N, C-alpha and C positions, 0 to 999 in steps of 0.2 A: 480290227486287227488285220483283216485281209488287205486293206488299203495300205497299212504300214509295211506289210510284207512285200507288196508290189513296189512301193517306193524304195525300199532297201535293195531289192533285186535290180531295179532299173536305174535309179538315180545315183545312189551312193556307190555303185560299182562303176557306173559310166563316167562320173566326174574325174576320178584319177586315172582313167583308162590310158590316156596318152603317156602320162608320166610312167605308169607301170609297164607299158609296152617298150619303153626306151631305156629306162634306168632300173637297176636293182635298188629297190627302196630300202632305207634303213629300218631297223626294228621299230623305232619310235613312230614311224609312219604307219606301219601295220597296226600297232597298238592304238594309235589315234583313230584310224578308220574304223576298226572294230569297236572301239569305245563309243564312237558316234552312232554306229549302227545299233549297238546294244541299248544305248540310252533312248534312242528313238523308238525302238520296238517295245521296250518295257515301261515307257512312261515319260516321254519327252516333256519337259517343263514343269514337272511336279517338284514341289519343295523338298519332300522327303526322297531319299534315294530309292529307286524302283527295285522291286523284287524280281530277280531273274528266275522265272519258273522252270526254265530248261537250260541245261548247259549249252554254251554257244557252239561247241564242237558238234553236239547232236543236231543243232539247227543247220549246220553246214553240210550235213549228210544229204545225199539225194532223197527225193520223195519216196522212192521205192524202198529205201532203207529206214524210213521213219522220220527223216529230217524235213526241212523246208526248202532245201536246195540253194541256200545262200552260198556264194562263192567264198572259198578260203582264200583270202587276199594274198597270202604268201605263195600258195601254189599257183594262183592266177598270174602273179607277177613272173614267176619262173616260166610258166607256159608261154606267156606273151613274148618274153625275151628269147626263148628257145625257137619260137616261130620265126622271128626275124633272123636269127642265126641260121636256121634251116634254109630260109629263102636266100641268104647270102651264099651259103655253100652250094645249093642246088641250081640256082639260076646263073646263066652265063652272062646275060647282058642286063643293063638297066642303069639309068643315070644315077640313081641312089646308090647303087653298088660301086660305080666309078668314084663317087664322092667319098664313100667310106674307105675304098682301097687307097685313094690318094692321101687321105688323112691318116689312116691307121695301118696301112700295108695290106698285102694280099691275104693274109690270114688273120681274121678278126678273132681276138682271144677273149673268151668269157669264162674265167676259171670257175665261176659258181654255177654254170649251166653246161651240161654235157649233152651232146646230140649224137646219136648213133647213126651211122651211115647205112 
């Protein structure tokens, strides 16, 4: 079980990292990733459907709160996008910023992410 937890924390979160840091993922992507993680944890490859012994939201809580510390993919996606927006707002120079400004304008709009100054 410890090996499965380690794989979920490292691999299944790292694979979609680039996509999640650049784009707001649709709901079906979140559900697919969570489904793969749950299936792997509770019994990957079994013919019968596995029994989830603990609610997934409980497993996503930090270890200090009794969870296993899995990342909530929705919150992780929002945080990664907010990080890029913060860099765009706070940094004055950079080739990546010049490219975004030339393509999208000086103020990059992300209506689903709010960043406080």
